[in-house]
C-alpha positions in Angstrom: 100.6 123.3 -117.7 99.1 126.4 -119.3 100.8 129.7 -118.6 98.4 132.0 -116.6 99.1 135.6 -115.8 99.8 135.9 -112.0 102.4 138.6 -111.7 102.0 141.2 -108.9 101.4 144.1 -111.3 98.6 142.2 -113.0 97.1 141.3 -109.8 97.0 144.9 -108.6 95.3 145.7 -112.0 92.8 142.9 -111.5 90.4 144.9 -109.2 87.3 146.1 -111.1 88.1 149.3 -113.0 91.6 148.4 -113.9 93.1 148.7 -117.4 94.5 145.9 -119.3 97.5 145.0 -121.4 96.9 146.2 -124.9 96.8 144.1 -128.0 97.1 147.2 -130.1 100.2 147.5 -132.4 101.7 150.8 -133.1 104.4 152.1 -135.4 105.2 151.2 -139.0 104.6 147.6 -140.4 108.2 146.8 -140.0 108.2 147.7 -136.3 104.9 145.8 -135.8 106.5 142.5 -137.0 108.8 142.5 -133.9 105.9 143.0 -131.4 104.1 139.7 -130.4 101.9 140.9 -127.6 99.5 138.3 -126.2 96.0 139.6 -126.1 95.0 140.2 -122.5 91.6 141.3 -121.2 90.0 142.2 -117.9 86.4 142.3 -118.6 84.3 139.4 -117.4 86.6 138.4 -114.6 87.8 139.9 -111.3 90.8 137.4 -111.3 94.1 138.2 -112.9 93.6 139.4 -116.5 93.7 136.5 -118.9 94.3 136.0 -122.6 91.2 135.9 -125.0 91.9 132.2 -125.6 91.8 131.4 -121.7 88.5 133.2 -121.1 85.5 130.9 -120.1 83.2 133.3 -121.9 83.5 134.9 -125.4 85.5 138.1 -125.5 86.4 140.2 -128.5 89.4 142.4 -128.2 89.8 145.1 -130.7 92.9 147.4 -130.7 92.6 151.2 -131.2 94.4 150.8 -134.6 91.8 148.3 -135.8 88.9 150.7 -135.0 90.4 153.4 -137.1 90.2 151.3 -140.3 86.8 152.7 -141.2 85.5 155.5 -143.3 83.4 156.6 -140.3 84.7 158.6 -137.3 81.7 157.4 -135.3 82.6 154.7 -132.8 79.3 152.8 -133.5 80.2 152.3 -137.2 83.7 151.3 -136.3 82.6 148.5 -134.1 80.0 147.0 -136.5 82.7 145.5 -138.8 84.7 143.7 -136.1 82.1 142.4 -133.6 79.9 139.7 -135.1 76.8 140.3 -133.1 77.0 144.1 -132.8 74.6 146.0 -135.0 73.8 149.6 -135.7 72.1 151.3 -138.7 71.9 154.7 -140.2 68.8 156.1 -138.4 66.4 158.1 -140.6 65.4 161.3 -139.0 63.3 160.1 -136.2 63.0 162.5 -133.4 65.8 162.2 -130.8 66.7 158.7 -131.8 68.7 160.3 -134.6 70.9 162.2 -132.3 72.2 159.2 -130.3 71.6 156.1 -132.5 70.6 152.9 -130.6 72.8 149.7 -130.9 72.2 146.0 -130.6 74.3 143.2 -129.2 73.0 139.7 -129.8 69.7 141.0 -131.1 68.8 142.8 -127.8 68.1 146.5 -127.3 70.9 149.0 -126.5 70.1 149.3 -122.9 70.6 145.5 -122.5 74.4 146.0 -123.0 76.4 147.4 -120.2 79.1 149.9 -121.2 82.2 150.4 -119.2 85.1 152.8 -119.5 88.3 151.5 -117.9 86.1 149.0 -116.1 83.7 151.5 -114.7 80.1 151.8 -115.5 79.3 154.5 -118.2 76.3 156.7 -117.7 73.2 156.5 -119.9 72.4 159.2 -122.5 69.5 161.6 -121.7 67.9 160.7 -125.1 65.4 157.9 -125.2 64.7 156.3 -128.6 61.0 157.0 -128.8 60.9 156.1 -132.5 63.8 153.7 -132.5 61.4 151.0 -134.1 61.3 147.4 -133.4 64.0 146.1 -131.0 65.1 149.5 -129.8 61.7 151.0 -129.4 62.0 153.0 -126.2 65.5 152.0 -125.2 67.9 154.3 -123.3 71.5 153.3 -123.5 74.8 155.1 -123.1 76.1 157.3 -125.9 79.0 155.3 -127.4 79.5 157.7 -130.3 81.2 160.3 -128.0 84.3 158.0 -127.5 86.9 158.7 -130.2 89.0 155.8 -131.4 92.2 157.8 -131.0 91.7 157.8 -127.2 91.5 154.0 -127.0 94.1 151.4 -126.2 91.6 148.7 -126.9 87.9 147.7 -126.6 86.9 144.4 -124.9 83.5 143.0 -125.8 82.1 140.4 -123.5 79.4 138.5 -125.4 77.7 136.9 -122.4 75.3 137.7 -119.7 77.1 139.3 -116.8 74.5 140.9 -114.5 75.7 138.9 -111.5 79.2 140.5 -111.9 78.3 144.0 -113.1 74.7 144.6 -112.2 71.7 145.9 -114.3 71.9 146.1 -118.1 74.4 143.3 -118.7 71.9 140.9 -120.2 73.4 140.8 -123.7 76.9 141.5 -122.6 79.5 144.1 -121.6 81.7 146.5 -123.7 84.8 147.9 -121.8 86.5 150.8 -123.5 90.1 151.0 -122.3 91.7 154.4 -122.6 95.4 154.9 -123.6 97.8 155.3 -120.7 101.1 156.2 -122.5 103.2 158.8 -120.7 105.0 159.9 -123.8 104.4 160.2 -127.6 101.2 160.8 -129.3 99.5 161.1 -132.7 97.3 163.5 -134.7 95.1 162.6 -137.7 92.8 164.4 -140.1 90.2 162.8 -142.2 87.7 164.0 -144.8 85.0 161.9 -146.5 81.8 162.3 -148.3 79.1 160.3 -150.1 79.4 159.4 -153.8 76.5 161.7 -154.3 78.4 164.7 -153.1 76.7 165.3 -149.8 77.3 164.3 -146.2 80.8 165.8 -146.1 82.6 165.0 -142.8 85.7 166.7 -141.6 87.5 165.2 -138.5 90.6 166.2 -136.7 91.7 164.1 -133.7 94.8 164.0 -131.6 96.4 162.2 -128.6 99.4 163.0 -126.4 101.0 161.3 -123.4 102.9 163.1 -120.8 104.6 162.2 -117.6 103.1 163.0 -114.2 106.3 163.2 -112.0 108.4 160.2 -112.5 105.7 157.7 -111.5 102.7 158.6 -113.4 101.1 159.6 -116.8 98.6 162.1 -118.1 97.1 161.0 -121.5 94.9 163.4 -123.3 92.8 163.1 -126.5 90.5 165.2 -128.6 88.3 165.0 -131.6 86.6 167.8 -133.5 84.1 166.9 -136.2 81.6 168.5 -138.6 79.3 166.6 -140.7 76.9 167.9 -143.5 73.4 166.5 -143.7 72.1 164.1 -146.4 68.7 163.5 -148.0 67.5 160.5 -149.9 64.0 161.7 -150.1 61.9 161.9 -153.1 58.9 164.4 -153.5 56.1 163.1 -151.4 52.6 162.7 -152.7 51.2 165.4 -150.6 53.9 167.7 -152.0 53.1 166.6 -155.6 49.4 167.2 -154.8 50.0 170.7 -153.6 52.2 171.5 -156.6 49.4 170.1 -158.9 47.0 172.8 -157.6 49.4 175.5 -159.0 51.2 176.2 -155.6 54.6 177.4 -156.4 55.8 177.7 -152.9 56.4 173.9 -152.2 60.0 173.0 -151.6 61.8 170.2 -153.4 61.6 167.7 -151.8 59.0 168.6 -149.3 59.8 165.8 -146.9 63.5 165.6 -145.8 63.2 162.9 -143.1 65.1 160.3 -145.1 68.8 161.1 -144.5 71.5 161.8 -141.9 71.3 164.9 -139.7 73.8 167.8 -139.8 76.3 167.7 -136.9 78.0 170.9 -136.0 81.0 171.5 -133.8 81.1 168.0 -132.4 83.9 168.4 -129.7 85.1 165.6 -127.5 87.9 165.7 -124.9 89.0 162.7 -123.0 91.6 162.5 -120.2 93.3 159.6 -118.4 95.5 160.1 -115.4 97.5 157.6 -113.3 100.0 158.0 -110.6 102.1 155.4 -108.6 101.8 156.3 -104.9 104.3 153.9 -103.9 104.0 150.9 -101.5 101.8 149.1 -104.0 99.2 151.8 -104.3 98.0 153.9 -107.3 95.8 156.9 -107.9 93.8 157.1 -111.0 91.3 159.6 -112.7 89.7 159.7 -116.1 86.8 161.5 -117.7 85.5 163.4 -120.7 83.7 166.5 -121.9 81.7 166.3 -125.1 79.4 168.7 -126.9 77.7 168.8 -130.3 74.7 170.4 -132.1 72.6 168.2 -134.3 69.9 169.3 -136.7 67.5 167.0 -138.8 64.3 167.2 -140.8 60.7 166.1 -140.3 57.7 165.1 -142.4 56.1 167.8 -144.6 53.0 169.7 -143.4 50.9 170.1 -146.5 48.9 173.4 -147.0 45.9 171.5 -148.4 45.4 168.7 -145.9 47.1 169.4 -142.5 44.1 169.6 -140.2 44.5 171.8 -137.2 46.8 174.1 -139.1 45.8 174.7 -142.6 42.5 172.9 -142.9 39.5 172.0 -140.7 38.8 168.5 -141.8 35.8 169.4 -143.9 37.6 170.2 -147.2 37.9 173.8 -146.1 40.7 176.0 -145.0 41.0 176.7 -141.3 40.3 180.4 -140.8 40.9 182.2 -137.6 38.7 185.1 -136.5 41.1 187.5 -134.6 38.4 189.6 -133.1 37.5 189.1 -129.4 33.7 188.8 -130.2 34.1 186.8 -133.4 32.7 189.7 -135.5 35.5 189.5 -138.1 33.1 188.3 -140.9 35.7 185.7 -142.0 34.5 183.8 -145.1 34.3 180.1 -145.5 37.2 179.0 -147.9 36.4 175.7 -149.6 39.2 173.8 -151.1 38.6 173.9 -155.0 38.4 170.6 -156.9 41.1 172.0 -159.1 43.3 175.0 -159.0 45.2 176.9 -156.2 43.1 177.7 -153.3 45.4 180.7 -152.6 44.1 182.4 -155.8 40.4 182.0 -155.0 38.4 185.1 -154.2 37.4 183.8 -150.8 41.1 183.2 -149.7 42.1 186.7 -151.1 39.4 188.1 -149.0 40.8 186.5 -145.9 44.4 187.7 -146.8 43.1 191.3 -147.1 41.1 191.3 -143.9 43.2 192.1 -140.8 40.5 190.4 -138.6 41.0 187.0 -140.4 44.0 184.8 -140.5 45.2 181.7 -142.3 48.7 180.0 -141.7 49.0 180.1 -145.5 50.0 183.8 -145.0 53.1 182.5 -143.1 53.8 179.3 -145.0 51.9 179.4 -148.3 53.7 176.2 -149.5 53.3 174.3 -146.2 56.4 173.7 -144.0 58.8 171.1 -143.0 59.9 171.5 -139.3 63.5 170.9 -138.2 64.4 169.3 -134.9 67.7 170.4 -133.4 69.5 169.2 -130.2 72.4 170.4 -128.3 74.0 167.2 -126.8 76.3 167.6 -123.9 78.1 164.7 -122.1 80.5 164.9 -119.2 82.0 162.2 -116.8 84.6 161.9 -114.1 85.9 159.0 -112.3 88.4 159.2 -109.4 89.8 156.3 -107.4 92.7 154.5 -105.8 93.8 150.8 -105.9 96.5 148.7 -104.6 97.7 146.1 -102.3 96.8 145.9 -98.6 99.7 145.3 -96.3 99.2 143.6 -93.1 96.1 142.7 -91.0 93.2 140.4 -91.9 93.3 141.3 -95.6 97.0 141.1 -96.0 98.0 140.9 -99.6 94.5 141.6 -100.8 94.0 144.0 -103.6 91.5 146.8 -103.3 89.9 149.3 -105.7 87.8 152.2 -104.3 86.3 154.8 -106.6 83.6 157.4 -107.0 82.1 158.3 -110.4 79.9 161.1 -111.9 78.3 161.0 -115.3 75.9 163.6 -116.8 74.1 163.7 -120.2 71.9 166.6 -121.3 69.9 167.0 -124.4 68.4 170.4 -125.1 65.8 170.4 -128.0 65.1 173.1 -130.5 62.3 173.2 -133.0 62.7 175.5 -136.1 60.5 176.3 -139.1 57.6 175.4 -136.9 54.6 177.0 -135.2 52.2 176.8 -132.3 48.9 177.0 -134.4 46.8 178.1 -131.4 48.9 181.4 -131.1 47.9 182.4 -134.7 49.9 185.2 -136.3 51.8 185.7 -132.9 53.4 182.3 -133.0 57.2 182.1 -133.1 58.7 179.9 -135.8 61.7 178.7 -133.6 61.2 177.2 -130.2 63.3 175.9 -127.3 61.0 173.0 -126.4 62.9 171.9 -123.3 65.5 169.4 -122.2 66.3 166.1 -120.6 69.1 165.5 -118.2 70.5 162.1 -117.0 72.7 162.2 -114.0 74.4 159.2 -112.4 76.6 158.9 -109.4 78.3 155.8 -108.1 80.6 154.6 -105.3 82.5 151.2 -105.5 84.7 149.4 -103.2 86.1 146.0 -104.3 88.5 143.5 -102.8 90.4 140.7 -104.5 92.0 138.0 -102.4 93.8 134.7 -103.2 92.7 131.9 -100.9 94.5 128.6 -100.4 91.9 125.8 -100.5 94.3 123.0 -100.9 94.3 122.9 -104.7 97.3 123.3 -106.9 96.5 126.9 -107.3 94.9 129.4 -105.0 91.3 130.4 -105.5 90.6 134.0 -106.5 87.9 135.4 -104.3 86.4 138.8 -105.0 83.7 140.7 -103.2 82.5 144.3 -103.0 79.8 146.9 -102.6 78.4 149.4 -105.1 76.1 152.4 -104.4 74.4 154.2 -107.2 72.0 157.1 -107.6 70.3 157.9 -111.1 68.2 160.8 -111.8 66.3 162.0 -114.8 65.3 165.6 -115.2 62.7 167.2 -117.4 63.1 171.0 -117.9 60.2 172.8 -119.5 60.5 174.8 -122.8 59.6 178.3 -123.5 55.9 178.9 -122.9 55.0 179.4 -126.5 56.0 175.7 -127.2 53.5 174.3 -124.7 50.8 176.8 -124.0 47.2 176.8 -125.4 46.6 180.0 -127.2 43.3 181.8 -127.9 42.7 180.1 -131.2 42.5 176.6 -129.7 38.8 177.1 -129.3 38.5 177.7 -133.1 40.1 174.3 -134.0 43.7 175.2 -134.2 46.3 172.8 -132.7 47.5 173.2 -129.2 51.2 173.5 -128.4 54.0 172.8 -131.0 52.8 169.2 -131.4 51.5 169.7 -134.9 55.1 170.6 -135.8 56.4 167.2 -134.6 57.6 167.8 -131.0 55.5 169.4 -128.3 57.3 171.5 -125.8 57.6 170.3 -122.3 55.2 172.0 -120.0 55.6 173.0 -116.3 53.4 170.1 -115.4 55.8 167.7 -116.9 58.9 169.1 -115.3 60.7 167.5 -112.4 63.7 165.6 -111.1 63.1 161.9 -110.7 65.6 159.8 -108.7 66.4 156.2 -107.7 69.0 154.8 -105.6 70.4 151.2 -105.2 73.0 149.3 -103.3 74.6 146.1 -104.3 76.7 143.3 -102.8 78.6 140.7 -104.8 80.9 137.8 -104.4 82.8 136.5 -107.4 85.2 133.5 -107.4 87.4 131.6 -109.9 89.5 128.6 -109.3 91.4 125.9 -111.3 90.0 122.6 -109.9 92.6 120.8 -112.0 95.3 122.1 -114.3 92.9 121.9 -117.1 89.6 122.8 -115.6 88.6 126.3 -114.4 85.3 127.1 -112.7 83.9 130.5 -111.9 80.9 131.6 -109.9 79.4 134.9 -109.0 76.3 136.1 -106.9 75.0 139.6 -106.7 72.3 141.0 -104.5 70.9 144.5 -105.4 68.3 146.6 -103.7 66.5 149.5 -105.4 64.6 152.2 -103.7 61.7 152.0 -106.2 60.8 148.3 -106.8 62.8 146.2 -104.3 65.6 143.7 -104.6 67.0 141.1 -106.9 69.5 138.3 -106.7 71.4 136.9 -109.6 74.0 134.3 -110.1 76.5 133.1 -112.8 78.5 129.9 -113.4 81.2 129.6 -115.9 83.8 127.1 -116.8 86.8 126.3 -119.2 88.1 122.9 -119.9 91.3 122.4 -121.9 91.1 119.2 -123.9 94.6 119.9 -125.2 97.0 122.7 -125.6 95.1 123.8 -128.7 91.5 123.0 -128.0 89.4 124.2 -125.0 85.7 124.0 -124.3 83.8 126.7 -122.4 80.3 127.4 -121.2 78.3 129.6 -118.8 74.8 129.8 -117.4 73.4 132.8 -115.5 70.4 134.9 -114.5 70.2 138.6 -115.0 68.0 141.7 -114.8 67.5 145.1 -116.3 65.9 147.7 -114.1 63.7 150.1 -116.1 65.5 153.4 -116.4 64.4 156.3 -114.4 63.7 158.0 -117.7 61.5 155.2 -119.0 59.5 155.4 -115.7 58.9 159.2 -115.8 59.4 160.6 -119.3 56.7 162.7 -121.0 57.1 163.3 -124.8 55.0 164.0 -127.9 56.2 163.0 -131.2 54.8 162.7 -134.8 54.0 159.3 -136.2 51.8 157.9 -138.8 48.5 156.0 -138.7 47.2 153.1 -140.9 45.7 155.7 -143.4 48.9 157.4 -144.0 48.2 160.5 -142.0 50.6 162.3 -139.6 49.3 162.3 -136.1 50.6 163.4 -132.7 51.4 160.6 -130.2 51.9 161.5 -126.6 54.1 159.2 -124.3 53.4 159.3 -120.6 54.6 157.5 -117.5 52.6 154.5 -116.4 51.5 156.5 -113.3 50.0 159.3 -115.5 46.1 159.4 -115.4 46.1 159.5 -119.2 48.1 156.3 -119.2 46.2 154.6 -116.5 42.9 155.4 -118.5 44.3 153.2 -121.2 45.4 150.4 -118.9 49.0 151.2 -117.9 50.6 149.5 -114.9 53.8 150.2 -112.9 57.0 149.0 -114.5 58.9 146.0 -113.1 62.5 144.9 -113.9 63.2 142.6 -116.9 64.5 139.2 -115.8 66.7 136.9 -118.0 68.1 133.4 -117.9 70.9 132.6 -120.3 73.2 129.8 -121.2 76.1 129.5 -123.6 78.7 126.9 -124.7 81.5 127.0 -127.2 85.0 126.1 -128.1 88.4 127.8 -128.5 91.0 126.5 -130.9 94.5 128.0 -131.3 97.2 126.5 -133.3 100.1 128.6 -134.3 98.8 131.6 -136.2 95.2 130.2 -136.5 92.6 131.3 -133.9 89.0 130.1 -133.9 86.1 130.6 -131.5 82.6 129.3 -131.9 79.9 129.9 -129.4 76.2 129.2 -129.1 74.0 131.3 -126.8 70.4 131.3 -125.6 68.8 134.2 -123.7 65.3 134.2 -122.3 64.0 137.6 -121.2 60.7 138.0 -119.4 58.8 141.3 -118.8 60.6 143.1 -121.5 60.2 147.0 -121.3 59.1 148.8 -124.4 56.7 151.4 -125.6 53.1 150.2 -125.9 51.3 150.4 -129.1 49.4 153.5 -129.6 45.9 154.0 -128.3 43.5 156.2 -130.2 42.1 159.2 -128.2 38.6 159.7 -129.5 36.3 162.7 -128.8 34.2 160.4 -126.5 37.2 160.2 -124.2 37.7 163.8 -123.6 35.3 164.4 -120.8 36.4 161.4 -119.0 40.0 162.3 -119.3 39.3 165.9 -118.1 37.6 164.4 -115.0 40.8 162.6 -114.3 42.8 165.8 -114.3 44.1 165.7 -117.9 44.6 169.1 -119.4 43.7 169.6 -123.0 43.3 165.9 -124.0 42.2 167.0 -127.5 45.8 167.8 -128.4 46.7 164.0 -128.5 45.5 161.8 -131.3 47.3 158.8 -129.8 48.6 157.8 -126.4 51.6 155.5 -125.5 53.3 154.4 -122.3 56.1 152.2 -121.3 55.0 148.7 -120.2 56.4 145.3 -119.5 54.9 143.9 -122.7 56.4 140.6 -123.7 58.7 137.6 -123.1 61.3 136.6 -125.7 63.9 133.9 -126.3 67.0 134.9 -128.3 69.4 132.3 -129.6 72.4 132.5 -131.9 75.9 131.5 -132.9 79.0 133.7 -132.9 82.0 132.5 -135.0 85.3 134.4 -135.0 88.5 133.2 -136.9 91.8 134.7 -137.7 94.8 133.3 -139.6 98.1 135.1 -140.3 100.8 134.1 -142.7 103.7 135.5 -144.7 102.6 136.0 -148.3 103.9 138.1 -151.3 106.8 139.2 -149.3 104.6 140.8 -146.7 102.3 139.8 -143.8 98.8 138.6 -144.7 95.9 138.3 -142.2 92.5 136.7 -142.8 89.7 137.6 -140.4 86.2 136.2 -140.2 83.3 137.4 -137.9 79.9 135.7 -138.3 76.7 135.8 -136.3 73.4 133.9 -136.6 70.8 135.4 -134.4 67.1 134.5 -133.9 64.6 136.1 -131.6 61.1 134.6 -130.9 58.4 136.3 -129.0 57.1 133.7 -126.5 54.3 135.7 -125.0 52.8 139.2 -125.4 50.0 141.4 -124.2 47.7 141.8 -127.2 46.1 144.9 -125.5 49.5 146.8 -125.7 51.4 145.1 -128.4 50.3 144.5 -132.0 51.3 141.8 -134.5 53.3 144.2 -136.6 55.6 145.1 -133.6 56.1 141.4 -132.9 57.1 140.7 -136.5 59.6 143.6 -136.3 61.0 142.2 -133.1 61.5 138.9 -134.6 62.6 139.6 -138.2 63.5 143.3 -138.9 67.2 142.7 -138.4 69.0 140.1 -140.7 69.3 136.8 -139.0 72.8 136.4 -140.7 75.6 138.9 -140.6 79.1 138.3 -141.4 82.4 140.1 -142.3 85.4 138.7 -144.0 88.6 140.8 -144.1 91.8 140.3 -145.9 94.7 142.6 -144.7 98.1 142.9 -146.4 101.1 144.7 -145.0 104.4 145.5 -146.5 107.2 147.7 -145.3 105.7 150.9 -146.9 102.2 150.0 -147.9 99.3 148.3 -146.2 95.8 147.6 -147.4 92.6 145.7 -146.5 89.5 144.6 -148.3 86.4 143.7 -146.2 83.2 142.0 -147.5 80.1 142.7 -145.3 77.4 140.1 -145.8 73.8 140.7 -144.5 71.0 138.1 -144.7 67.4 138.6 -145.7 65.2 140.7 -143.3 61.6 141.9 -142.8 61.7 145.4 -144.3 59.5 148.2 -142.9 59.0 151.8 -144.0 57.5 154.8 -142.2 56.8 153.0 -138.8 55.6 149.9 -140.7 52.6 151.5 -142.3 54.4 152.7 -145.4 55.0 149.2 -146.9 56.6 146.1 -145.6 57.9 142.8 -147.0 60.8 140.3 -147.1 64.0 142.0 -148.3 66.9 140.1 -150.0 70.3 139.4 -148.7 73.0 141.8 -149.7 76.8 142.3 -149.8 78.9 145.4 -149.6 82.7 145.9 -149.9 85.0 148.2 -147.9 88.6 148.9 -148.8 91.5 151.0 -147.7 95.1 151.6 -149.0 97.8 153.3 -146.8 101.2 154.5 -147.6 103.9 155.1 -144.9 105.7 158.1 -146.1 108.0 158.0 -143.1 108.0 156.1 -139.9 105.7 158.8 -138.4 103.6 159.9 -141.4 101.0 157.8 -143.2 98.4 158.7 -145.9 95.3 156.6 -146.5 92.4 156.5 -149.0 89.5 154.3 -148.6 85.8 153.6 -149.3 82.9 152.1 -147.5 80.3 150.4 -149.8 82.9 150.6 -152.5 80.7 149.7 -155.4 77.8 152.0 -154.2 75.3 149.0 -153.7 71.8 150.3 -153.4 69.7 149.2 -150.3 66.4 147.6 -150.7 63.7 150.0 -152.2 60.2 150.2 -150.9 59.0 148.8 -154.2 60.4 148.3 -157.7 57.6 150.4 -159.0 57.6 152.8 -156.2 55.4 155.6 -157.8 52.4 153.3 -158.1 52.0 153.0 -154.3 50.2 155.4 -151.9 53.0 155.1 -149.3 55.3 157.3 -151.4 53.4 160.0 -149.5 56.2 159.5 -146.8 58.8 160.7 -149.3 61.3 157.9 -148.8 62.3 155.3 -151.5 64.4 152.9 -149.2 63.2 150.9 -146.3 64.1 152.6 -143.1 65.7 149.5 -141.5 68.3 148.7 -144.1 71.1 146.9 -142.4 73.7 149.1 -144.2 73.8 152.8 -144.9 71.1 153.8 -147.3 73.0 157.0 -148.3 75.3 154.9 -150.6 78.9 154.6 -151.3 81.3 156.8 -149.1 85.0 157.7 -149.8 87.5 159.2 -147.4 91.1 160.3 -147.3 93.2 160.4 -144.0 96.6 161.6 -142.9 98.2 160.4 -139.6 101.3 161.5 -137.8 102.9 159.8 -134.8 105.3 161.5 -132.6 
């Protein structure tokens, strides 16, 4: 008979929201040898916590120490190398998507994975990935990057649909971040790293301390402070070269700085975890975080010889403003010369010397490259109590009651920019407004063992959840959105020509949605070798009605070493309140290589309705999976196949061109200044997909070379096919990106060696071929080759408490796929980037780091 966890302490912990026994090993290698802790997880079940091998669905368990074996201090990068179907890439400067990078689990967007902290739902980020591209186009998921690895006991990754258990978003799976709960001891670490090219320097200091709370509790506190320099892998763009060729000496080198990582200043994160034994089988808990950081990144270059609405008028002439009220300034026409610098022509010099005439060349003679900045603030607090009920109808049942609050705010700043319609009175720095995501929840869960005449009692769980989500748009300063007096002379309205239009008072508001859910979840061993689980969840939303979902799962042990498992489920993902109500203007590119302003509006907006928008409905999913678990001594293997069908997937529509013929009709519908938008997009339920794949995880440990050796393999094959799409709102390029822009094959193989004083690891990262795209797909696209990178780290244990490490990511500085081998011959070099934007590994190149850690 297999040993299953059923102690009272574990049963109390089994209610949703509990922490779990850690698989993390601490201390020196010599001390670790004596610790053989079974890997226990809570996620995916409301029964007693179970080992990874006994789970009916695939679960990865990563200890906090494993996460720290990475050059990056970003949680996203740390997870990529240890979870087979988890993907995230370095995001080129792409509006707000750069500030909070979207992730993918099993080839689905970031908001299809539910994030938990200590078993409680984590709130979404305020940032929506407007230019996330392909899979993440328009996604709004939680900000995992704010969670420092030093605060974590372990991470549990459930790679299976779980909406029936946890509600919306759990289509691809669930990630549970379990915080440390030590009541004594702690650690502090400092890390510095930079790219081989000498930029992107990152300094990180992090610490953790555990303290007793009376004799029966703990307070565990963690912090991380990080500063990161920006990077640029841009080359001089063609429009920059063209401006230089005219003799303009004011063009910066390079002009476009979009291809790189943003600068991160004063990234501060604080996490706290509190627990107190109240006696009589009851416990109080509380945890939360405060995080704040400032992020700055570049944009495309605005050329002084071809940026219409700012510098030129579209007729090969400079755009000249007459500043007099009666248009009596006698401003000359300034044609662009066939050769030479227009700023040296007599006509322009006449404009520059005439106080009644104005050209933006007087402010930015070499053109300008705007900078988008964001102040990202994130806070959360969860308070609850759990324990065992004594007496009455629910005698010996275990309860968990909690309330939670989560808030994310992104305040946007635009620098080195203008509102052209304000002429010489325009500021060059703007507060363009903010988004705020606020979520509140209340949970009450009960877990009861019920005797149904089998060898073991059936575990029955049921509960209720109430949630309220809101999304707030706060307007920016008036200069960022107002239409100035020069709009009538052809100058651009708002700050949209600078890449990010300010939020106007018309777009402001607080948009809310409430939901209430009821669920039942049960697990039972029908025989000693056969476990069956079932869950049903009913959820009702104030906006679009109700949904009911179910899940069945099972585990059958063929022997003590080999088990088969499988699941089938339905799921859903409710469109976020942000997706249903957000208004945004970004800069994108058209098929001719020109920069253009694209406005994104709610489906209910008259502008969206004019182009065919319909109200959003939830995504629905059906999934099934089956696999095997093999454990023999120090060898561990899991292999799982999954198939996920998603209908009515929510994403941004393709862009609709706003022609001059549309202006009058749009004004009649109440649209103000429709001429400020070249393109219009909206969120829609555009298509249906089927995603299938295989996850393979294997570990083997042995004693070798007078030390301990561990081999680890994590492999994922993933394939997505678009079954149906709306050709009016989704084009073929977007479909190809959804299906092929991520490698279908990804794997990591790690060899780790530990001696008494030294430890080391080498990790190979393998990426299959993919459909490479550049500059929103217009700047070149083709099949890209498979690639391999190596990571390595060497650590020396100076004492039992102090260790020093040196390591590198992309050890041999492998170069990602270039746009083309003969890049200079192609017109899309106008975008200034030489690498494809969707490279599966960091296009910034090799990265080295040094680290010191002290445990106390």
